mmCIF file as Biopython writes it, N, C-alpha, C and O atoms, coordinates in Angstrom:
data_model
#
loop_
_atom_site.group_PDB
_atom_site.id
_atom_site.type_symbol
_atom_site.label_atom_id
_atom_site.label_alt_id
_atom_site.label_comp_id
_atom_site.label_asym_id
_atom_site.label_entity_id
_atom_site.label_seq_id
_atom_site.pdbx_PDB_ins_code
_atom_site.Cartn_x
_atom_site.Cartn_y
_atom_site.Cartn_z
_atom_site.occupancy
_atom_site.B_iso_or_equiv
_atom_site.auth_seq_id
_atom_site.auth_asym_id
_atom_site.pdbx_PDB_model_num
ATOM 1   N N  . UNK A ? 1  ? -27.984 -35.526 46.449 1.0 0.0 1  A 1 
ATOM 2   C CA . UNK A ? 1  ? -27.776 -34.095 46.588 1.0 0.0 1  A 1 
ATOM 3   C C  . UNK A ? 1  ? -29.024 -33.386 46.061 1.0 0.0 1  A 1 
ATOM 4   O O  . UNK A ? 1  ? -29.436 -33.631 44.927 1.0 0.0 1  A 1 
ATOM 5   N N  . UNK A ? 2  ? -29.624 -32.520 46.859 1.0 0.0 2  A 1 
ATOM 6   C CA . UNK A ? 2  ? -30.788 -31.768 46.379 1.0 0.0 2  A 1 
ATOM 7   C C  . UNK A ? 2  ? -30.423 -30.899 45.185 1.0 0.0 2  A 1 
ATOM 8   O O  . UNK A ? 2  ? -29.271 -30.499 45.022 1.0 0.0 2  A 1 
ATOM 9   N N  . UNK A ? 3  ? -31.412 -30.615 44.355 1.0 0.0 3  A 1 
ATOM 10  C CA . UNK A ? 3  ? -31.193 -29.826 43.141 1.0 0.0 3  A 1 
ATOM 11  C C  . UNK A ? 3  ? -30.610 -28.470 43.486 1.0 0.0 3  A 1 
ATOM 12  O O  . UNK A ? 3  ? -29.682 -28.016 42.817 1.0 0.0 3  A 1 
ATOM 13  N N  . UNK A ? 4  ? -31.122 -27.818 44.498 1.0 0.0 4  A 1 
ATOM 14  C CA . UNK A ? 4  ? -30.638 -26.486 44.871 1.0 0.0 4  A 1 
ATOM 15  C C  . UNK A ? 4  ? -29.151 -26.528 45.231 1.0 0.0 4  A 1 
ATOM 16  O O  . UNK A ? 4  ? -28.384 -25.671 44.791 1.0 0.0 4  A 1 
ATOM 17  N N  . UNK A ? 5  ? -28.744 -27.505 46.015 1.0 0.0 5  A 1 
ATOM 18  C CA . UNK A ? 5  ? -27.337 -27.632 46.400 1.0 0.0 5  A 1 
ATOM 19  C C  . UNK A ? 5  ? -26.451 -27.880 45.185 1.0 0.0 5  A 1 
ATOM 20  O O  . UNK A ? 5  ? -25.336 -27.366 45.103 1.0 0.0 5  A 1 
ATOM 21  N N  . UNK A ? 6  ? -26.959 -28.678 44.237 1.0 0.0 6  A 1 
ATOM 22  C CA . UNK A ? 6  ? -26.197 -28.950 43.018 1.0 0.0 6  A 1 
ATOM 23  C C  . UNK A ? 6  ? -25.939 -27.653 42.259 1.0 0.0 6  A 1 
ATOM 24  O O  . UNK A ? 6  ? -24.812 -27.391 41.840 1.0 0.0 6  A 1 
ATOM 25  N N  . UNK A ? 7  ? -26.980 -26.840 42.081 1.0 0.0 7  A 1 
ATOM 26  C CA . UNK A ? 7  ? -26.825 -25.593 41.345 1.0 0.0 7  A 1 
ATOM 27  C C  . UNK A ? 7  ? -25.966 -24.586 42.108 1.0 0.0 7  A 1 
ATOM 28  O O  . UNK A ? 7  ? -25.206 -23.834 41.499 1.0 0.0 7  A 1 
ATOM 29  N N  . UNK A ? 8  ? -26.079 -24.567 43.404 1.0 0.0 8  A 1 
ATOM 30  C CA . UNK A ? 8  ? -25.229 -23.691 44.206 1.0 0.0 8  A 1 
ATOM 31  C C  . UNK A ? 8  ? -23.771 -24.099 44.065 1.0 0.0 8  A 1 
ATOM 32  O O  . UNK A ? 8  ? -22.895 -23.242 43.947 1.0 0.0 8  A 1 
ATOM 33  N N  . UNK A ? 9  ? -23.502 -25.409 44.076 1.0 0.0 9  A 1 
ATOM 34  C CA . UNK A ? 9  ? -22.133 -25.905 43.914 1.0 0.0 9  A 1 
ATOM 35  C C  . UNK A ? 9  ? -21.601 -25.554 42.539 1.0 0.0 9  A 1 
ATOM 36  O O  . UNK A ? 9  ? -20.452 -25.136 42.403 1.0 0.0 9  A 1 
ATOM 37  N N  . UNK A ? 10 ? -22.433 -25.721 41.517 1.0 0.0 10 A 1 
ATOM 38  C CA . UNK A ? 10 ? -22.006 -25.394 40.161 1.0 0.0 10 A 1 
ATOM 39  C C  . UNK A ? 10 ? -21.724 -23.903 40.021 1.0 0.0 10 A 1 
ATOM 40  O O  . UNK A ? 10 ? -20.745 -23.506 39.388 1.0 0.0 10 A 1 
ATOM 41  N N  . UNK A ? 11 ? -22.580 -23.086 40.608 1.0 0.0 11 A 1 
ATOM 42  C CA . UNK A ? 11 ? -22.389 -21.636 40.552 1.0 0.0 11 A 1 
ATOM 43  C C  . UNK A ? 11 ? -21.083 -21.257 41.229 1.0 0.0 11 A 1 
ATOM 44  O O  . UNK A ? 11 ? -20.323 -20.442 40.704 1.0 0.0 11 A 1 
ATOM 45  N N  . UNK A ? 12 ? -20.818 -21.843 42.393 1.0 0.0 12 A 1 
ATOM 46  C CA . UNK A ? 12 ? -19.562 -21.573 43.092 1.0 0.0 12 A 1 
ATOM 47  C C  . UNK A ? 12 ? -18.357 -21.968 42.254 1.0 0.0 12 A 1 
ATOM 48  O O  . UNK A ? 12 ? -17.349 -21.262 42.227 1.0 0.0 12 A 1 
ATOM 49  N N  . UNK A ? 13 ? -18.468 -23.092 41.578 1.0 0.0 13 A 1 
ATOM 50  C CA . UNK A ? 13 ? -17.369 -23.562 40.714 1.0 0.0 13 A 1 
ATOM 51  C C  . UNK A ? 13 ? -17.137 -22.584 39.563 1.0 0.0 13 A 1 
ATOM 52  O O  . UNK A ? 13 ? -15.995 -22.258 39.242 1.0 0.0 13 A 1 
ATOM 53  N N  . UNK A ? 14 ? -18.224 -22.119 38.945 1.0 0.0 14 A 1 
ATOM 54  C CA . UNK A ? 14 ? -18.091 -21.176 37.831 1.0 0.0 14 A 1 
ATOM 55  C C  . UNK A ? 14 ? -17.494 -19.853 38.290 1.0 0.0 14 A 1 
ATOM 56  O O  . UNK A ? 14 ? -16.708 -19.242 37.567 1.0 0.0 14 A 1 
ATOM 57  N N  . UNK A ? 15 ? -17.860 -19.410 39.480 1.0 0.0 15 A 1 
ATOM 58  C CA . UNK A ? 15 ? -17.306 -18.162 40.017 1.0 0.0 15 A 1 
ATOM 59  C C  . UNK A ? 15 ? -15.804 -18.310 40.225 1.0 0.0 15 A 1 
ATOM 60  O O  . UNK A ? 15 ? -15.037 -17.411 39.878 1.0 0.0 15 A 1 
ATOM 61  N N  . UNK A ? 16 ? -15.382 -19.435 40.788 1.0 0.0 16 A 1 
ATOM 62  C CA . UNK A ? 16 ? -13.947 -19.672 40.988 1.0 0.0 16 A 1 
ATOM 63  C C  . UNK A ? 16 ? -13.199 -19.714 39.658 1.0 0.0 16 A 1 
ATOM 64  O O  . UNK A ? 16 ? -12.095 -19.181 39.547 1.0 0.0 16 A 1 
ATOM 65  N N  . UNK A ? 17 ? -13.798 -20.348 38.651 1.0 0.0 17 A 1 
ATOM 66  C CA . UNK A ? 17 ? -13.162 -20.414 37.334 1.0 0.0 17 A 1 
ATOM 67  C C  . UNK A ? 17 ? -13.075 -19.027 36.707 1.0 0.0 17 A 1 
ATOM 68  O O  . UNK A ? 17 ? -12.064 -18.691 36.091 1.0 0.0 17 A 1 
ATOM 69  N N  . UNK A ? 18 ? -14.118 -18.222 36.856 1.0 0.0 18 A 1 
ATOM 70  C CA . UNK A ? 18 ? -14.114 -16.865 36.311 1.0 0.0 18 A 1 
ATOM 71  C C  . UNK A ? 18 ? -13.054 -16.026 36.998 1.0 0.0 18 A 1 
ATOM 72  O O  . UNK A ? 18 ? -12.345 -15.264 36.342 1.0 0.0 18 A 1 
ATOM 73  N N  . UNK A ? 19 ? -12.939 -16.158 38.312 1.0 0.0 19 A 1 
ATOM 74  C CA . UNK A ? 19 ? -11.910 -15.414 39.045 1.0 0.0 19 A 1 
ATOM 75  C C  . UNK A ? 19 ? -10.518 -15.826 38.588 1.0 0.0 19 A 1 
ATOM 76  O O  . UNK A ? 19 ? -9.633  -14.983 38.445 1.0 0.0 19 A 1 
ATOM 77  N N  . UNK A ? 20 ? -10.324 -17.116 38.359 1.0 0.0 20 A 1 
ATOM 78  C CA . UNK A ? 20 ? -9.022  -17.606 37.889 1.0 0.0 20 A 1 
ATOM 79  C C  . UNK A ? 20 ? -8.706  -17.062 36.502 1.0 0.0 20 A 1 
ATOM 80  O O  . UNK A ? 20 ? -7.565  -16.688 36.231 1.0 0.0 20 A 1 
ATOM 81  N N  . UNK A ? 21 ? -9.700  -17.013 35.624 1.0 0.0 21 A 1 
ATOM 82  C CA . UNK A ? 21 ? -9.495  -16.448 34.286 1.0 0.0 21 A 1 
ATOM 83  C C  . UNK A ? 21 ? -9.152  -14.963 34.357 1.0 0.0 21 A 1 
ATOM 84  O O  . UNK A ? 21 ? -8.308  -14.488 33.597 1.0 0.0 21 A 1 
ATOM 85  N N  . UNK A ? 22 ? -9.785  -14.239 35.247 1.0 0.0 22 A 1 
ATOM 86  C CA . UNK A ? 22 ? -9.473  -12.815 35.408 1.0 0.0 22 A 1 
ATOM 87  C C  . UNK A ? 22 ? -8.040  -12.618 35.899 1.0 0.0 22 A 1 
ATOM 88  O O  . UNK A ? 22 ? -7.344  -11.709 35.446 1.0 0.0 22 A 1 
ATOM 89  N N  . UNK A ? 23 ? -7.599  -13.472 36.828 1.0 0.0 23 A 1 
ATOM 90  C CA . UNK A ? 23 ? -6.212  -13.396 37.317 1.0 0.0 23 A 1 
ATOM 91  C C  . UNK A ? 23 ? -5.230  -13.690 36.181 1.0 0.0 23 A 1 
ATOM 92  O O  . UNK A ? 23 ? -4.213  -13.013 36.031 1.0 0.0 23 A 1 
ATOM 93  N N  . UNK A ? 24 ? -5.552  -14.703 35.391 1.0 0.0 24 A 1 
ATOM 94  C CA . UNK A ? 24 ? -4.698  -15.070 34.263 1.0 0.0 24 A 1 
ATOM 95  C C  . UNK A ? 24 ? -4.613  -13.935 33.255 1.0 0.0 24 A 1 
ATOM 96  O O  . UNK A ? 24 ? -3.535  -13.634 32.743 1.0 0.0 24 A 1 
ATOM 97  N N  . UNK A ? 25 ? -5.751  -13.301 32.966 1.0 0.0 25 A 1 
ATOM 98  C CA . UNK A ? 25 ? -5.779  -12.177 32.024 1.0 0.0 25 A 1 
ATOM 99  C C  . UNK A ? 25 ? -4.953  -11.002 32.553 1.0 0.0 25 A 1 
ATOM 100 O O  . UNK A ? 25 ? -4.240  -10.345 31.795 1.0 0.0 25 A 1 
ATOM 101 N N  . UNK A ? 26 ? -5.055  -10.743 33.869 1.0 0.0 26 A 1 
ATOM 102 C CA . UNK A ? 26 ? -4.274  -9.663  34.473 1.0 0.0 26 A 1 
ATOM 103 C C  . UNK A ? 26 ? -2.777  -9.951  34.373 1.0 0.0 26 A 1 
ATOM 104 O O  . UNK A ? 26 ? -1.985  -9.060  34.065 1.0 0.0 26 A 1 
ATOM 105 N N  . UNK A ? 27 ? -2.397  -11.199 34.636 1.0 0.0 27 A 1 
ATOM 106 C CA . UNK A ? 27 ? -0.979  -11.579 34.524 1.0 0.0 27 A 1 
ATOM 107 C C  . UNK A ? 27 ? -0.484  -11.421 33.094 1.0 0.0 27 A 1 
ATOM 108 O O  . UNK A ? 27 ? 0.604   -10.894 32.862 1.0 0.0 27 A 1 
ATOM 109 N N  . UNK A ? 28 ? -1.274  -11.874 32.146 1.0 0.0 28 A 1 
ATOM 110 C CA . UNK A ? 28 ? -0.905  -11.761 30.742 1.0 0.0 28 A 1 
ATOM 111 C C  . UNK A ? 28 ? -0.786  -10.298 30.323 1.0 0.0 28 A 1 
ATOM 112 O O  . UNK A ? 28 ? 0.126   -9.929  29.584 1.0 0.0 28 A 1 
ATOM 113 N N  . UNK A ? 29 ? -1.706  -9.477  30.796 1.0 0.0 29 A 1 
ATOM 114 C CA . UNK A ? 29 ? -1.659  -8.047  30.479 1.0 0.0 29 A 1 
ATOM 115 C C  . UNK A ? 29 ? -0.373  -7.429  31.018 1.0 0.0 29 A 1 
ATOM 116 O O  . UNK A ? 29 ? 0.275   -6.643  30.326 1.0 0.0 29 A 1 
ATOM 117 N N  . UNK A ? 30 ? -0.004  -7.775  32.230 1.0 0.0 30 A 1 
ATOM 118 C CA . UNK A ? 30 ? 1.228   -7.221  32.826 1.0 0.0 30 A 1 
ATOM 119 C C  . UNK A ? 30 ? 2.479   -7.680  32.074 1.0 0.0 30 A 1 
ATOM 120 O O  . UNK A ? 30 ? 3.443   -6.925  31.946 1.0 0.0 30 A 1 
ATOM 121 N N  . UNK A ? 31 ? 2.458   -8.917  31.578 1.0 0.0 31 A 1 
ATOM 122 C CA . UNK A ? 31 ? 3.590   -9.397  30.774 1.0 0.0 31 A 1 
ATOM 123 C C  . UNK A ? 31 ? 3.700   -8.561  29.499 1.0 0.0 31 A 1 
ATOM 124 O O  . UNK A ? 31 ? 4.793   -8.151  29.110 1.0 0.0 31 A 1 
ATOM 125 N N  . UNK A ? 32 ? 2.551   -8.309  28.847 1.0 0.0 32 A 1 
ATOM 126 C CA . UNK A ? 32 ? 2.570   -7.492  27.634 1.0 0.0 32 A 1 
ATOM 127 C C  . UNK A ? 32 ? 3.016   -6.058  27.936 1.0 0.0 32 A 1 
ATOM 128 O O  . UNK A ? 32 ? 3.711   -5.446  27.125 1.0 0.0 32 A 1 
ATOM 129 N N  . UNK A ? 33 ? 2.630   -5.524  29.079 1.0 0.0 33 A 1 
ATOM 130 C CA . UNK A ? 33 ? 3.065   -4.170  29.466 1.0 0.0 33 A 1 
ATOM 131 C C  . UNK A ? 33 ? 4.584   -4.152  29.596 1.0 0.0 33 A 1 
ATOM 132 O O  . UNK A ? 33 ? 5.244   -3.252  29.077 1.0 0.0 33 A 1 
ATOM 133 N N  . UNK A ? 34 ? 5.138   -5.141  30.287 1.0 0.0 34 A 1 
ATOM 134 C CA . UNK A ? 34 ? 6.599   -5.211  30.441 1.0 0.0 34 A 1 
ATOM 135 C C  . UNK A ? 34 ? 7.283   -5.418  29.101 1.0 0.0 34 A 1 
ATOM 136 O O  . UNK A ? 34 ? 8.305   -4.795  28.813 1.0 0.0 34 A 1 
ATOM 137 N N  . UNK A ? 35 ? 6.719   -6.293  28.285 1.0 0.0 35 A 1 
ATOM 138 C CA . UNK A ? 35 ? 7.354   -6.658  27.014 1.0 0.0 35 A 1 
ATOM 139 C C  . UNK A ? 35 ? 7.309   -5.528  25.996 1.0 0.0 35 A 1 
ATOM 140 O O  . UNK A ? 35 ? 8.286   -5.278  25.290 1.0 0.0 35 A 1 
ATOM 141 N N  . UNK A ? 36 ? 6.158   -4.839  25.923 1.0 0.0 36 A 1 
ATOM 142 C CA . UNK A ? 36 ? 6.007   -3.811  24.894 1.0 0.0 36 A 1 
ATOM 143 C C  . UNK A ? 36 ? 6.433   -2.423  25.364 1.0 0.0 36 A 1 
ATOM 144 O O  . UNK A ? 36 ? 6.742   -1.558  24.545 1.0 0.0 36 A 1 
ATOM 145 N N  . UNK A ? 37 ? 6.452   -2.206  26.688 1.0 0.0 37 A 1 
ATOM 146 C CA . UNK A ? 37 ? 6.778   -0.877  27.202 1.0 0.0 37 A 1 
ATOM 147 C C  . UNK A ? 37 ? 5.622   0.106   27.062 1.0 0.0 37 A 1 
ATOM 148 O O  . UNK A ? 37 ? 5.789   1.305   27.285 1.0 0.0 37 A 1 
ATOM 149 N N  . UNK A ? 38 ? 4.461   -0.401  26.696 1.0 0.0 38 A 1 
ATOM 150 C CA . UNK A ? 38 ? 3.283   0.458   26.542 1.0 0.0 38 A 1 
ATOM 151 C C  . UNK A ? 38 ? 2.566   0.574   27.885 1.0 0.0 38 A 1 
ATOM 152 O O  . UNK A ? 38 ? 2.680   -0.314  28.729 1.0 0.0 38 A 1 
ATOM 153 N N  . UNK A ? 39 ? 1.824   1.671   28.086 1.0 0.0 39 A 1 
ATOM 154 C CA . UNK A ? 39 ? 1.089   1.830   29.351 1.0 0.0 39 A 1 
ATOM 155 C C  . UNK A ? 39 ? 0.025   0.734   29.530 1.0 0.0 39 A 1 
ATOM 156 O O  . UNK A ? 39 ? -0.463  0.156   28.560 1.0 0.0 39 A 1 
ATOM 157 N N  . UNK A ? 40 ? -0.314  0.472   30.780 1.0 0.0 40 A 1 
ATOM 158 C CA . UNK A ? 40 ? -1.301  -0.559  31.098 1.0 0.0 40 A 1 
ATOM 159 C C  . UNK A ? 40 ? -2.622  -0.311  30.389 1.0 0.0 40 A 1 
ATOM 160 O O  . UNK A ? 40 ? -3.235  -1.250  29.882 1.0 0.0 40 A 1 
ATOM 161 N N  . UNK A ? 41 ? -3.063  0.921   30.347 1.0 0.0 41 A 1 
ATOM 162 C CA . UNK A ? 41 ? -4.363  1.216   29.726 1.0 0.0 41 A 1 
ATOM 163 C C  . UNK A ? 41 ? -4.347  0.929   28.232 1.0 0.0 41 A 1 
ATOM 164 O O  . UNK A ? 41 ? -5.358  0.499   27.677 1.0 0.0 41 A 1 
ATOM 165 N N  . UNK A ? 42 ? -3.205  1.162   27.569 1.0 0.0 42 A 1 
ATOM 166 C CA . UNK A ? 42 ? -3.102  0.891   26.128 1.0 0.0 42 A 1 
ATOM 167 C C  . UNK A ? 42 ? -3.185  -0.615  25.877 1.0 0.0 42 A 1 
ATOM 168 O O  . UNK A ? 42 ? -3.919  -1.070  25.000 1.0 0.0 42 A 1 
ATOM 169 N N  . UNK A ? 43 ? -2.422  -1.377  26.660 1.0 0.0 43 A 1 
ATOM 170 C CA . UNK A ? 43 ? -2.423  -2.827  26.491 1.0 0.0 43 A 1 
ATOM 171 C C  . UNK A ? 43 ? -3.805  -3.392  26.815 1.0 0.0 43 A 1 
ATOM 172 O O  . UNK A ? 43 ? -4.286  -4.287  26.120 1.0 0.0 43 A 1 
ATOM 173 N N  . UNK A ? 44 ? -4.446  -2.877  27.865 1.0 0.0 44 A 1 
ATOM 174 C CA . UNK A ? 44 ? -5.789  -3.349  28.228 1.0 0.0 44 A 1 
ATOM 175 C C  . UNK A ? 44 ? -6.781  -3.095  27.103 1.0 0.0 44 A 1 
ATOM 176 O O  . UNK A ? 44 ? -7.589  -3.964  26.777 1.0 0.0 44 A 1 
ATOM 177 N N  . UNK A ? 45 ? -6.724  -1.916  26.513 1.0 0.0 45 A 1 
ATOM 178 C CA . UNK A ? 45 ? -7.612  -1.615  25.383 1.0 0.0 45 A 1 
ATOM 179 C C  . UNK A ? 45 ? -7.306  -2.507  24.189 1.0 0.0 45 A 1 
ATOM 180 O O  . UNK A ? 45 ? -8.218  -2.990  23.518 1.0 0.0 45 A 1 
ATOM 181 N N  . UNK A ? 46 ? -6.019  -2.725  23.923 1.0 0.0 46 A 1 
ATOM 182 C CA . UNK A ? 46 ? -5.635  -3.586  22.804 1.0 0.0 46 A 1 
ATOM 183 C C  . UNK A ? 46 ? -6.158  -5.012  23.003 1.0 0.0 46 A 1 
ATOM 184 O O  . UNK A ? 46 ? -6.576  -5.659  22.043 1.0 0.0 46 A 1 
ATOM 185 N N  . UNK A ? 47 ? -6.137  -5.500  24.239 1.0 0.0 47 A 1 
ATOM 186 C CA . UNK A ? 47 ? -6.576  -6.868  24.503 1.0 0.0 47 A 1 
ATOM 187 C C  . UNK A ? 47 ? -8.094  -7.011  24.405 1.0 0.0 47 A 1 
ATOM 188 O O  . UNK A ? 47 ? -8.596  -8.126  24.260 1.0 0.0 47 A 1 
ATOM 189 N N  . UNK A ? 48 ? -8.819  -5.920  24.480 1.0 0.0 48 A 1 
ATOM 190 C CA . UNK A ? 48 ? -10.274 -5.972  24.347 1.0 0.0 48 A 1 
ATOM 191 C C  . UNK A ? 48 ? -10.711 -6.119  22.897 1.0 0.0 48 A 1 
ATOM 192 O O  . UNK A ? 48 ? -11.846 -6.510  22.626 1.0 0.0 48 A 1 
ATOM 193 N N  . UNK A ? 49 ? -9.834  -5.814  21.983 1.0 0.0 49 A 1 
ATOM 194 C CA . UNK A ? 49 ? -10.157 -5.881  20.563 1.0 0.0 49 A 1 
ATOM 195 C C  . UNK A ? 49 ? -10.004 -7.303  20.054 1.0 0.0 49 A 1 
ATOM 196 O O  . UNK A ? 49 ? -9.193  -8.075  20.565 1.0 0.0 49 A 1 
ATOM 197 N N  . UNK A ? 50 ? -10.782 -7.635  19.053 1.0 0.0 50 A 1 
ATOM 198 C CA . UNK A ? 50 ? -10.679 -8.933  18.405 1.0 0.0 50 A 1 
ATOM 199 C C  . UNK A ? 50 ? -10.047 -8.689  17.036 1.0 0.0 50 A 1 
ATOM 200 O O  . UNK A ? 50 ? -10.721 -8.734  16.007 1.0 0.0 50 A 1 
ATOM 201 N N  . UNK A ? 51 ? -8.735  -8.428  17.046 1.0 0.0 51 A 1 
ATOM 202 C CA . UNK A ? 51 ? -8.026  -8.030  15.837 1.0 0.0 51 A 1 
ATOM 203 C C  . UNK A ? 51 ? -6.825  -8.961  15.631 1.0 0.0 51 A 1 
ATOM 204 O O  . UNK A ? 51 ? -6.106  -9.283  16.577 1.0 0.0 51 A 1 
ATOM 205 N N  . UNK A ? 52 ? -6.629  -9.375  14.414 1.0 0.0 52 A 1 
ATOM 206 C CA . UNK A ? 52 ? -5.443  -10.139 14.057 1.0 0.0 52 A 1 
ATOM 207 C C  . UNK A ? 52 ? -4.458  -9.203  13.396 1.0 0.0 52 A 1 
ATOM 208 O O  . UNK A ? 52 ? -4.840  -8.375  12.568 1.0 0.0 52 A 1 
ATOM 209 N N  . UNK A ? 53 ? -3.181  -9.329  13.758 1.0 0.0 53 A 1 
ATOM 210 C CA . UNK A ? 53 ? -2.137  -8.471  13.201 1.0 0.0 53 A 1 
ATOM 211 C C  . UNK A ? 53 ? -1.268  -9.271  12.248 1.0 0.0 53 A 1 
ATOM 212 O O  . UNK A ? 53 ? -1.079  -10.477 12.408 1.0 0.0 53 A 1 
ATOM 213 N N  . UNK A ? 54 ? -0.751  -8.578  11.264 1.0 0.0 54 A 1 
ATOM 214 C CA . UNK A ? 54 ? 0.255   -9.198  10.408 1.0 0.0 54 A 1 
ATOM 215 C C  . UNK A ? 54 ? 1.529   -9.338  11.241 1.0 0.0 54 A 1 
ATOM 216 O O  . UNK A ? 54 ? 1.652   -8.745  12.313 1.0 0.0 54 A 1 
ATOM 217 N N  . UNK A ? 55 ? 2.450   -10.109 10.745 1.0 0.0 55 A 1 
ATOM 218 C CA . UNK A ? 55 ? 3.700   -10.307 11.483 1.0 0.0 55 A 1 
ATOM 219 C C  . UNK A ? 55 ? 4.471   -9.008  11.652 1.0 0.0 55 A 1 
ATOM 220 O O  . UNK A ? 55 ? 5.028   -8.743  12.717 1.0 0.0 55 A 1 
ATOM 221 N N  . UNK A ? 56 ? 4.501   -8.206  10.608 1.0 0.0 56 A 1 
ATOM 222 C CA . UNK A ? 56 ? 5.249   -6.947  10.718 1.0 0.0 56 A 1 
ATOM 223 C C  . UNK A ? 56 ? 4.554   -5.969  11.663 1.0 0.0 56 A 1 
ATOM 224 O O  . UNK A ? 56 ? 5.216   -5.217  12.379 1.0 0.0 56 A 1 
ATOM 225 N N  . UNK A ? 57 ? 3.236   -5.978  11.666 1.0 0.0 57 A 1 
ATOM 226 C CA . UNK A ? 57 ? 2.494   -5.109  12.574 1.0 0.0 57 A 1 
ATOM 227 C C  . UNK A ? 57 ? 2.703   -5.551  14.034 1.0 0.0 57 A 1 
ATOM 228 O O  . UNK A ? 57 ? 2.873   -4.719  14.925 1.0 0.0 57 A 1 
ATOM 229 N N  . UNK A ? 58 ? 2.689   -6.855  14.259 1.0 0.0 58 A 1 
ATOM 230 C CA . UNK A ? 58 ? 2.927   -7.384  15.606 1.0 0.0 58 A 1 
ATOM 231 C C  . UNK A ? 58 ? 4.336   -7.047  16.075 1.0 0.0 58 A 1 
ATOM 232 O O  . UNK A ? 58 ? 4.550   -6.744  17.249 1.0 0.0 58 A 1 
ATOM 233 N N  . UNK A ? 59 ? 5.281   -7.099  15.170 1.0 0.0 59 A 1 
ATOM 234 C CA . UNK A ? 59 ? 6.659   -6.750  15.511 1.0 0.0 59 A 1 
ATOM 235 C C  . UNK A ? 59 ? 6.753   -5.261  15.840 1.0 0.0 59 A 1 
ATOM 236 O O  . UNK A ? 59 ? 7.419   -4.887  16.806 1.0 0.0 59 A 1 
ATOM 237 N N  . UNK A ? 60 ? 6.113   -4.424  15.070 1.0 0.0 60 A 1 
ATOM 238 C CA . UNK A ? 60 ? 6.125   -2.985  15.320 1.0 0.0 60 A 1 
ATOM 239 C C  . UNK A ? 60 ? 5.409   -2.650  16.630 1.0 0.0 60 A 1 
ATOM 240 O O  . UNK A ? 60 ? 5.762   -1.683  17.304 1.0 0.0 60 A 1 
ATOM 241 N N  . UNK A ? 61 ? 4.418   -3.439  16.982 1.0 0.0 61 A 1 
ATOM 242 C CA . UNK A ? 61 ? 3.653   -3.223  18.207 1.0 0.0 61 A 1 
ATOM 243 C C  . UNK A ? 61 ? 4.425   -3.697  19.437 1.0 0.0 61 A 1 
ATOM 244 O O  . UNK A ? 61 ? 4.081   -3.339  20.564 1.0 0.0 61 A 1 
ATOM 245 N N  . UNK A ? 62 ? 5.470   -4.504  19.222 1.0 0.0 62 A 1 
ATOM 246 C CA . UNK A ? 62 ? 6.304   -4.977  20.324 1.0 0.0 62 A 1 
ATOM 247 C C  . UNK A ? 62 ? 5.919   -6.333  20.867 1.0 0.0 62 A 1 
ATOM 248 O O  . UNK A ? 62 ? 6.426   -6.747  21.909 1.0 0.0 62 A 1 
ATOM 249 N N  . UNK A ? 63 ? 5.034   -7.035  20.184 1.0 0.0 63 A 1 
ATOM 250 C CA . UNK A ? 63 ? 4.582   -8.342  20.668 1.0 0.0 63 A 1 
ATOM 251 C C  . UNK A ? 63 ? 5.573   -9.443  20.311 1.0 0.0 63 A 1 
ATOM 252 O O  . UNK A ? 63 ? 5.748   -10.387 21.080 1.0 0.0 63 A 1 
ATOM 253 N N  . UNK A ? 64 ? 6.220   -9.335  19.160 1.0 0.0 64 A 1 
ATOM 254 C CA . UNK A ? 64 ? 7.222   -10.339 18.748 1.0 0.0 64 A 1 
ATOM 255 C C  . UNK A ? 64 ? 8.551   -9.644  18.522 1.0 0.0 64 A 1 
ATOM 256 O O  . UNK A ? 64 ? 8.601   -8.460  18.188 1.0 0.0 64 A 1 
ATOM 257 N N  . UNK A ? 65 ? 9.636   -10.403 18.710 1.0 0.0 65 A 1 
ATOM 258 C CA . UNK A ? 65 ? 10.979  -9.847  18.521 1.0 0.0 65 A 1 
ATOM 259 C C  . UNK A ? 65 ? 11.377  -9.765  17.059 1.0 0.0 65 A 1 
ATOM 260 O O  . UNK A ? 65 ? 11.812  -8.723  16.568 1.0 0.0 65 A 1 
ATOM 261 N N  . UNK A ? 66 ? 11.215  -10.896 16.373 1.0 0.0 66 A 1 
ATOM 262 C CA . UNK A ? 66 ? 11.582  -10.912 14.971 1.0 0.0 66 A 1 
ATOM 263 C C  . UNK A ? 66 ? 10.721  -11.898 14.233 1.0 0.0 66 A 1 
ATOM 264 O O  . UNK A ? 66 ? 10.111  -12.789 14.824 1.0 0.0 66 A 1 
ATOM 265 N N  . UNK A ? 67 ? 10.683  -11.727 12.947 1.0 0.0 67 A 1 
ATOM 266 C CA . UNK A ? 67 ? 9.876   -12.583 12.097 1.0 0.0 67 A 1 
ATOM 267 C C  . UNK A ? 67 ? 10.833  -13.347 11.191 1.0 0.0 67 A 1 
ATOM 268 O O  . UNK A ? 67 ? 11.627  -12.746 10.466 1.0 0.0 67 A 1 
ATOM 269 N N  . UNK A ? 68 ? 10.754  -14.675 11.236 1.0 0.0 68 A 1 
ATOM 270 C CA . UNK A ? 68 ? 11.619  -15.507 10.410 1.0 0.0 68 A 1 
ATOM 271 C C  . UNK A ? 68 ? 10.985  -15.652 9.016  1.0 0.0 68 A 1 
ATOM 272 O O  . UNK A ? 68 ? 9.783   -15.880 8.876  1.0 0.0 68 A 1 
ATOM 273 N N  . UNK A ? 69 ? 11.831  -15.512 8.006  1.0 0.0 69 A 1 
ATOM 274 C CA . UNK A ? 69 ? 11.363  -15.677 6.639  1.0 0.0 69 A 1 
ATOM 275 C C  . UNK A ? 69 ? 12.139  -16.824 6.029  1.0 0.0 69 A 1 
ATOM 276 O O  . UNK A ? 69 ? 13.364  -16.881 6.136  1.0 0.0 69 A 1 
ATOM 277 N N  . UNK A ? 70 ? 11.430  -17.735 5.391  1.0 0.0 70 A 1 
ATOM 278 C CA . UNK A ? 70 ? 12.068  -18.915 4.804  1.0 0.0 70 A 1 
ATOM 279 C C  . UNK A ? 70 ? 12.707  -18.600 3.497  1.0 0.0 70 A 1 
ATOM 280 O O  . UNK A ? 70 ? 13.290  -19.483 2.867  1.0 0.0 70 A 1 
#
């Protein structure tokens, strides 16, 4: 396989993987919209952040139903 064809094939593969990841992210965002009842734009902005929430904050945000305490 010529070098150019190899790189073209790899590029095509990466594009397909990126498209699949975008579809997965969109599906996940829609699940969070349904689950939390928040608007799509709010959930989209929240997903762009690199923030960890405490259990009580996640519960208040609507991501989890309840927090089990031992």
